[in-house]
Every structure is written in C-alpha cells, then in structure tokens.
C-alpha positions in Angstrom: -5.2 -21.4 17.7 -2.7 -18.6 17.1 -0.6 -18.9 14.0 3.1 -19.5 14.4 4.1 -16.6 12.1 3.5 -13.0 12.9 0.4 -11.0 11.8 0.5 -9.0 8.5 -1.9 -6.1 8.0 -2.8 -5.2 4.4 -4.9 -2.2 3.4 -6.8 -2.0 0.1 -6.7 -5.8 0.2 -9.6 -6.4 -2.1 -8.0 -5.7 -5.5 -4.8 -5.2 -7.3 -1.5 -5.1 -5.3 -3.3 -5.5 -2.0 -5.1 -8.6 -3.1 -2.0 -10.1 -4.6 -0.1 -9.3 -1.4 -2.7 -11.0 0.7 -2.5 -14.1 -1.5 1.4 -14.1 -1.5 1.7 -13.7 2.3 -1.0 -16.3 2.9 0.7 -18.8 0.7 3.9 -18.1 2.8 2.0 -19.0 5.9 1.3 -15.6 7.5 -2.0 -14.8 9.3 -3.6 -11.7 7.9 -5.5 -8.6 8.9 -7.2 -7.5 5.7 -8.8 -4.1 5.4 -10.8 -2.9 2.5 -14.0 -1.2 1.4 -16.0 -4.3 0.6 -16.2 -7.0 3.2 -17.7 -9.5 0.8 -14.7 -9.2 -1.5 -12.2 -9.7 1.3 -14.0 -12.7 2.6 -14.4 -14.0 -0.9 -10.6 -14.4 -1.1 -11.0 -17.4 1.1 -7.6 -17.0 2.8 -7.0 -19.0 6.0 -6.2 -17.3 9.3 -7.6 -14.0 8.0 -9.4 -11.3 9.9 -11.4 -9.4 7.3 -12.8 -5.9 8.1 -14.5 -3.2 6.1 -12.6 -0.1 7.1 -12.1 3.3 5.6 -8.5 4.2 6.2 -9.5 7.9 6.4 -11.2 7.0 9.8 -8.3 6.8 12.3 -10.4 5.4 15.1 -11.7 2.6 12.8 -8.2 1.7 11.8 -7.1 1.5 15.5 -10.1 -0.6 16.3 -9.3 -2.9 13.4 -5.8 -3.4 14.6 -7.1 -4.3 18.0 -9.5 -6.9 16.5 -6.7 -8.5 14.4 -4.2 -8.6 17.2 -6.7 -10.2 19.6 -6.8 -13.2 17.3 -3.2 -13.4 16.0 -1.0 -11.3 18.2 0.9 -8.1 17.3 1.0 -6.8 13.8 4.6 -7.2 12.6 4.2 -6.0 9.0 2.0 -3.4 7.5 1.5 -3.3 3.7 0.1 0.2 3.5 -1.5 -0.1 0.1 -4.9 1.6 0.1 -5.0 4.4 -2.4 -6.8 6.0 -5.4 -5.4 7.2 -8.8 -7.7 9.9 -9.9 -5.5 11.4 -12.7 -6.0 14.9 -14.1 -4.3 18.3 -14.5 -4.9 20.5 -11.5 -6.9 23.1 -13.5 -9.1 20.4 -15.0 -9.8 18.4 -11.9 -12.9 18.6 -9.7 -11.6 19.9 -6.3 -13.6 17.2 -4.6 -11.1 14.7 -6.1 -8.2 16.6 -4.5 -9.7 16.0 -1.1 -10.2 12.3 -1.8 -6.6 12.0 -3.1 -5.2 13.8 -0.1 -7.4 12.1 2.5 -6.9 8.5 1.2 -3.3 8.6 -0.2 -1.8 10.8 2.5 -3.9 10.8 5.7 -4.9 7.2 5.2 -1.2 6.2 5.0 -0.5 8.2 8.2 -3.5 6.7 10.1 -2.2 3.2 9.4 1.4 4.0 10.3 0.4 5.8 13.5 -1.8 2.9 14.6 1.3 0.6 14.7 4.5 2.5 15.1 4.5 3.1 18.9 4.0 -0.7 19.6 6.6 -1.7 17.0 9.0 0.9 18.5 8.4 -0.6 22.0 8.9 -4.1 20.8 12.0 -3.1 18.7 10.6 -5.1 15.8 8.3 -4.6 12.8 8.2 -3.5 9.2 6.1 -0.9 7.5 5.9 -1.1 3.7 4.3 2.0 2.1 3.1 1.5 -1.5 3.8 4.6 -3.5 4.3 4.9 -7.3 7.0 5.8 -9.7 5.0 9.0 -10.0 6.3 9.8 -6.6 9.7 10.2 -8.0 9.1 11.5 -11.6 6.6 13.9 -13.0 4.1 12.7 -15.6 1.3 14.4 -17.5 -2.1 14.3 -15.8 -0.5 13.1 -12.5 -0.4 16.5 -10.9 -2.2 16.0 -7.6 -1.9 12.2 -7.6 1.8 12.5 -8.1 2.0 15.0 -5.3 0.4 12.5 -2.9 2.9 9.9 -3.9 5.8 12.4 -3.4 4.3 12.8 0.1 4.4 9.1 0.7 8.1 9.1 -0.2 8.8 12.0 2.1 7.0 10.6 5.1 8.5 7.2 4.6 12.0 8.7 4.6 11.3 10.6 7.7 9.8 7.7 9.5 12.6 5.4 8.4 15.2 7.6 10.0 13.3 8.0 13.2 12.5 4.3 13.5 15.8 2.9 12.5 17.5 3.3 15.9 14.6 1.1 17.3 15.2 -1.7 14.7 11.9 -1.0 12.9 12.1 -0.9 9.1 10.1 1.5 7.0 10.2 0.8 3.3 8.7 2.4 0.2 7.8 0.4 -2.9 7.2 2.3 -6.1 5.5 0.3 -8.9 5.5 1.6 -12.5 2.8 0.6 -15.0 0.9 -2.3 -13.3 -2.1 -4.3 -14.5 -4.6 -2.7 -12.2 -8.3 -1.8 -12.3 -7.6 2.0 -12.0 -8.8 3.3 -15.3 -12.3 3.3 -14.0 -11.4 5.8 -11.4 -10.2 8.3 -14.0 -13.0 10.7 -14.8 -10.7 12.8 -17.1 -10.8 11.2 -20.5 -7.5 12.7 -21.6 -5.8 11.3 -18.5 -7.3 7.9 -19.1 -6.2 7.9 -22.7 -2.6 9.0 -21.7 -2.4 6.1 -19.1 -3.8 3.6 -21.5 -1.4 4.7 -24.3 1.5 4.2 -22.0 0.3 0.8 -20.9 -0.2 -0.2 -24.6 3.3 1.0 -25.5 5.4 -0.7 -22.8 3.1 -3.3 -21.2 2.3 -3.7 -17.5 3.7 -5.8 -14.8 1.5 -8.1 -12.8 0.3 -7.2 -9.3 1.8 -10.7 -8.3 5.2 -9.4 -9.3 4.9 -6.5 -7.0 3.5 -8.6 -4.2 6.4 -11.1 -4.4 8.8 -8.2 -4.2 7.0 -6.9 -1.1 7.2 -10.4 0.5 10.9 -10.7 -0.4 11.6 -7.3 1.3 9.8 -8.3 4.4 11.4 -11.7 4.7 14.9 -10.3 4.7 16.5 -10.4 8.2 15.3 -7.7 10.5 18.7 -6.0 10.5 18.5 -5.7 6.7 16.3 -3.1 5.0 15.6 -2.5 1.3 14.9 1.2 1.8 13.4 2.0 -1.6 12.2 -0.4 -4.3 11.1 0.6 -7.8 9.6 -2.1 -10.0 8.5 -1.4 -13.6 8.1 -3.2 -16.9 11.5 -3.6 -18.5 10.4 -1.5 -21.4 9.3 1.4 -19.2 12.2 3.8 -19.8 10.9 6.7 -17.8 
C-alpha cells in the first residue's frame, strides 16, 4: 500500500546527518528511499516504508536506477536530502592527490548526479524540494579545509544556480550549512594535524547533534511550497567563526 505522504530520498543515510534525517522524516510519516554504502546499516535502522539500497553516488546510472526502484513503491520523490559526502581534511600540499579525486567525485559529482536524477521530473510536476547539505566551510575558510572547503563552496554555487533556474517552476533548492557537528568524521582524516585542529575546535565550542540539523531540514521542507528558506547555517552557539 502506497504511503499517503510523498517520498523522501536521503543519501549517506547510514550515519550522521543522513541517519538522523531518515529517523526524523520517518517519525513525521514520510516513506523513504535510503541510499548508502552499507545495506546492512540502512536496513538496521528498521524504519517503516523504506526502500534501502546500496548505491555509490558517484555512479550516475546506479542513482537513476535507485530512484526508479523507490518510485515504483512509493511514487515520485518529492524531497531530496543530498547528504552523502566525505571530509578528508588537509592542506593541499600535504594531501594525497587520490583524496582530491574522492572529495571531488563524492562531494561534487555525487551531488550533481542526485540532483540531475530528480530535477527534470520535479520541474515537470512543478513541485519538489532539493536540500543540499554543505558546510560552514563552504562560506568561510578554515585551516586544513583547502580542498574539502572548495567542494563545499561548489555545493553553494551549484545550489544557487539551480535555485534560480528552478524557482520559476515552483521547485525549491535549499542549501544547509552545519558548523561543528557530532559526526564520525575524524576517522576519515588521515592528516594528524588536520584531525587535531578539528578536535581542538570541537573541544573548545562543543558540537551540535545531527538530530538538530535533521529537524532543521525537516522544518525547511515542511514549509509551504511557495516558501523557501534559501540558505540555512546551523552551528553551536559558541562557534563564533
């Protein structure tokens, strides 16, 4: 039986903000299309009315196929929480160039692949919301955030462009930029100095919960379709920069 609320697609749904978003939208009664690297983790969330698929967002054809599978069960995707990303922090000159490729492919091309898989149909229906998860590092420069920050500046730029092109078709494109958040990202930082810098900042000002970010995302989506919160930045109160 098809759910009465529209389908919400969440990438990187197995951990952090993606996981919290899946739980928040599920609690609000939305059916879900959950994409992530590990199918067992997605299914382990135990959320009702969920289609869980192991998909690499770098694979455009796999993303398109996943959308088709989710929509066959629950109807058109009305909201995309474009969350999948990595945070390999380092200075450019200290970073393994292989990490540049991963950052660009996942944080940039992955975002585009997911947007492209949904935008034409949303445009035709004149309804839908795309929420791109960026970072405060996409607005401000931080030490050891060289390439990572560049990918998040990209997310801001492409969101702004897409928002302007989709607005006449009543489709919303939103960017959400969390500051220091309680996430399992330090394990992805191979540069010890970058890891120490990130941890020192977290120790100094604290970190917000992924649940707080997820609830903000849900709030933005549940505004009337003719209302858009174009850009949202959410940080610990003590994060001054």
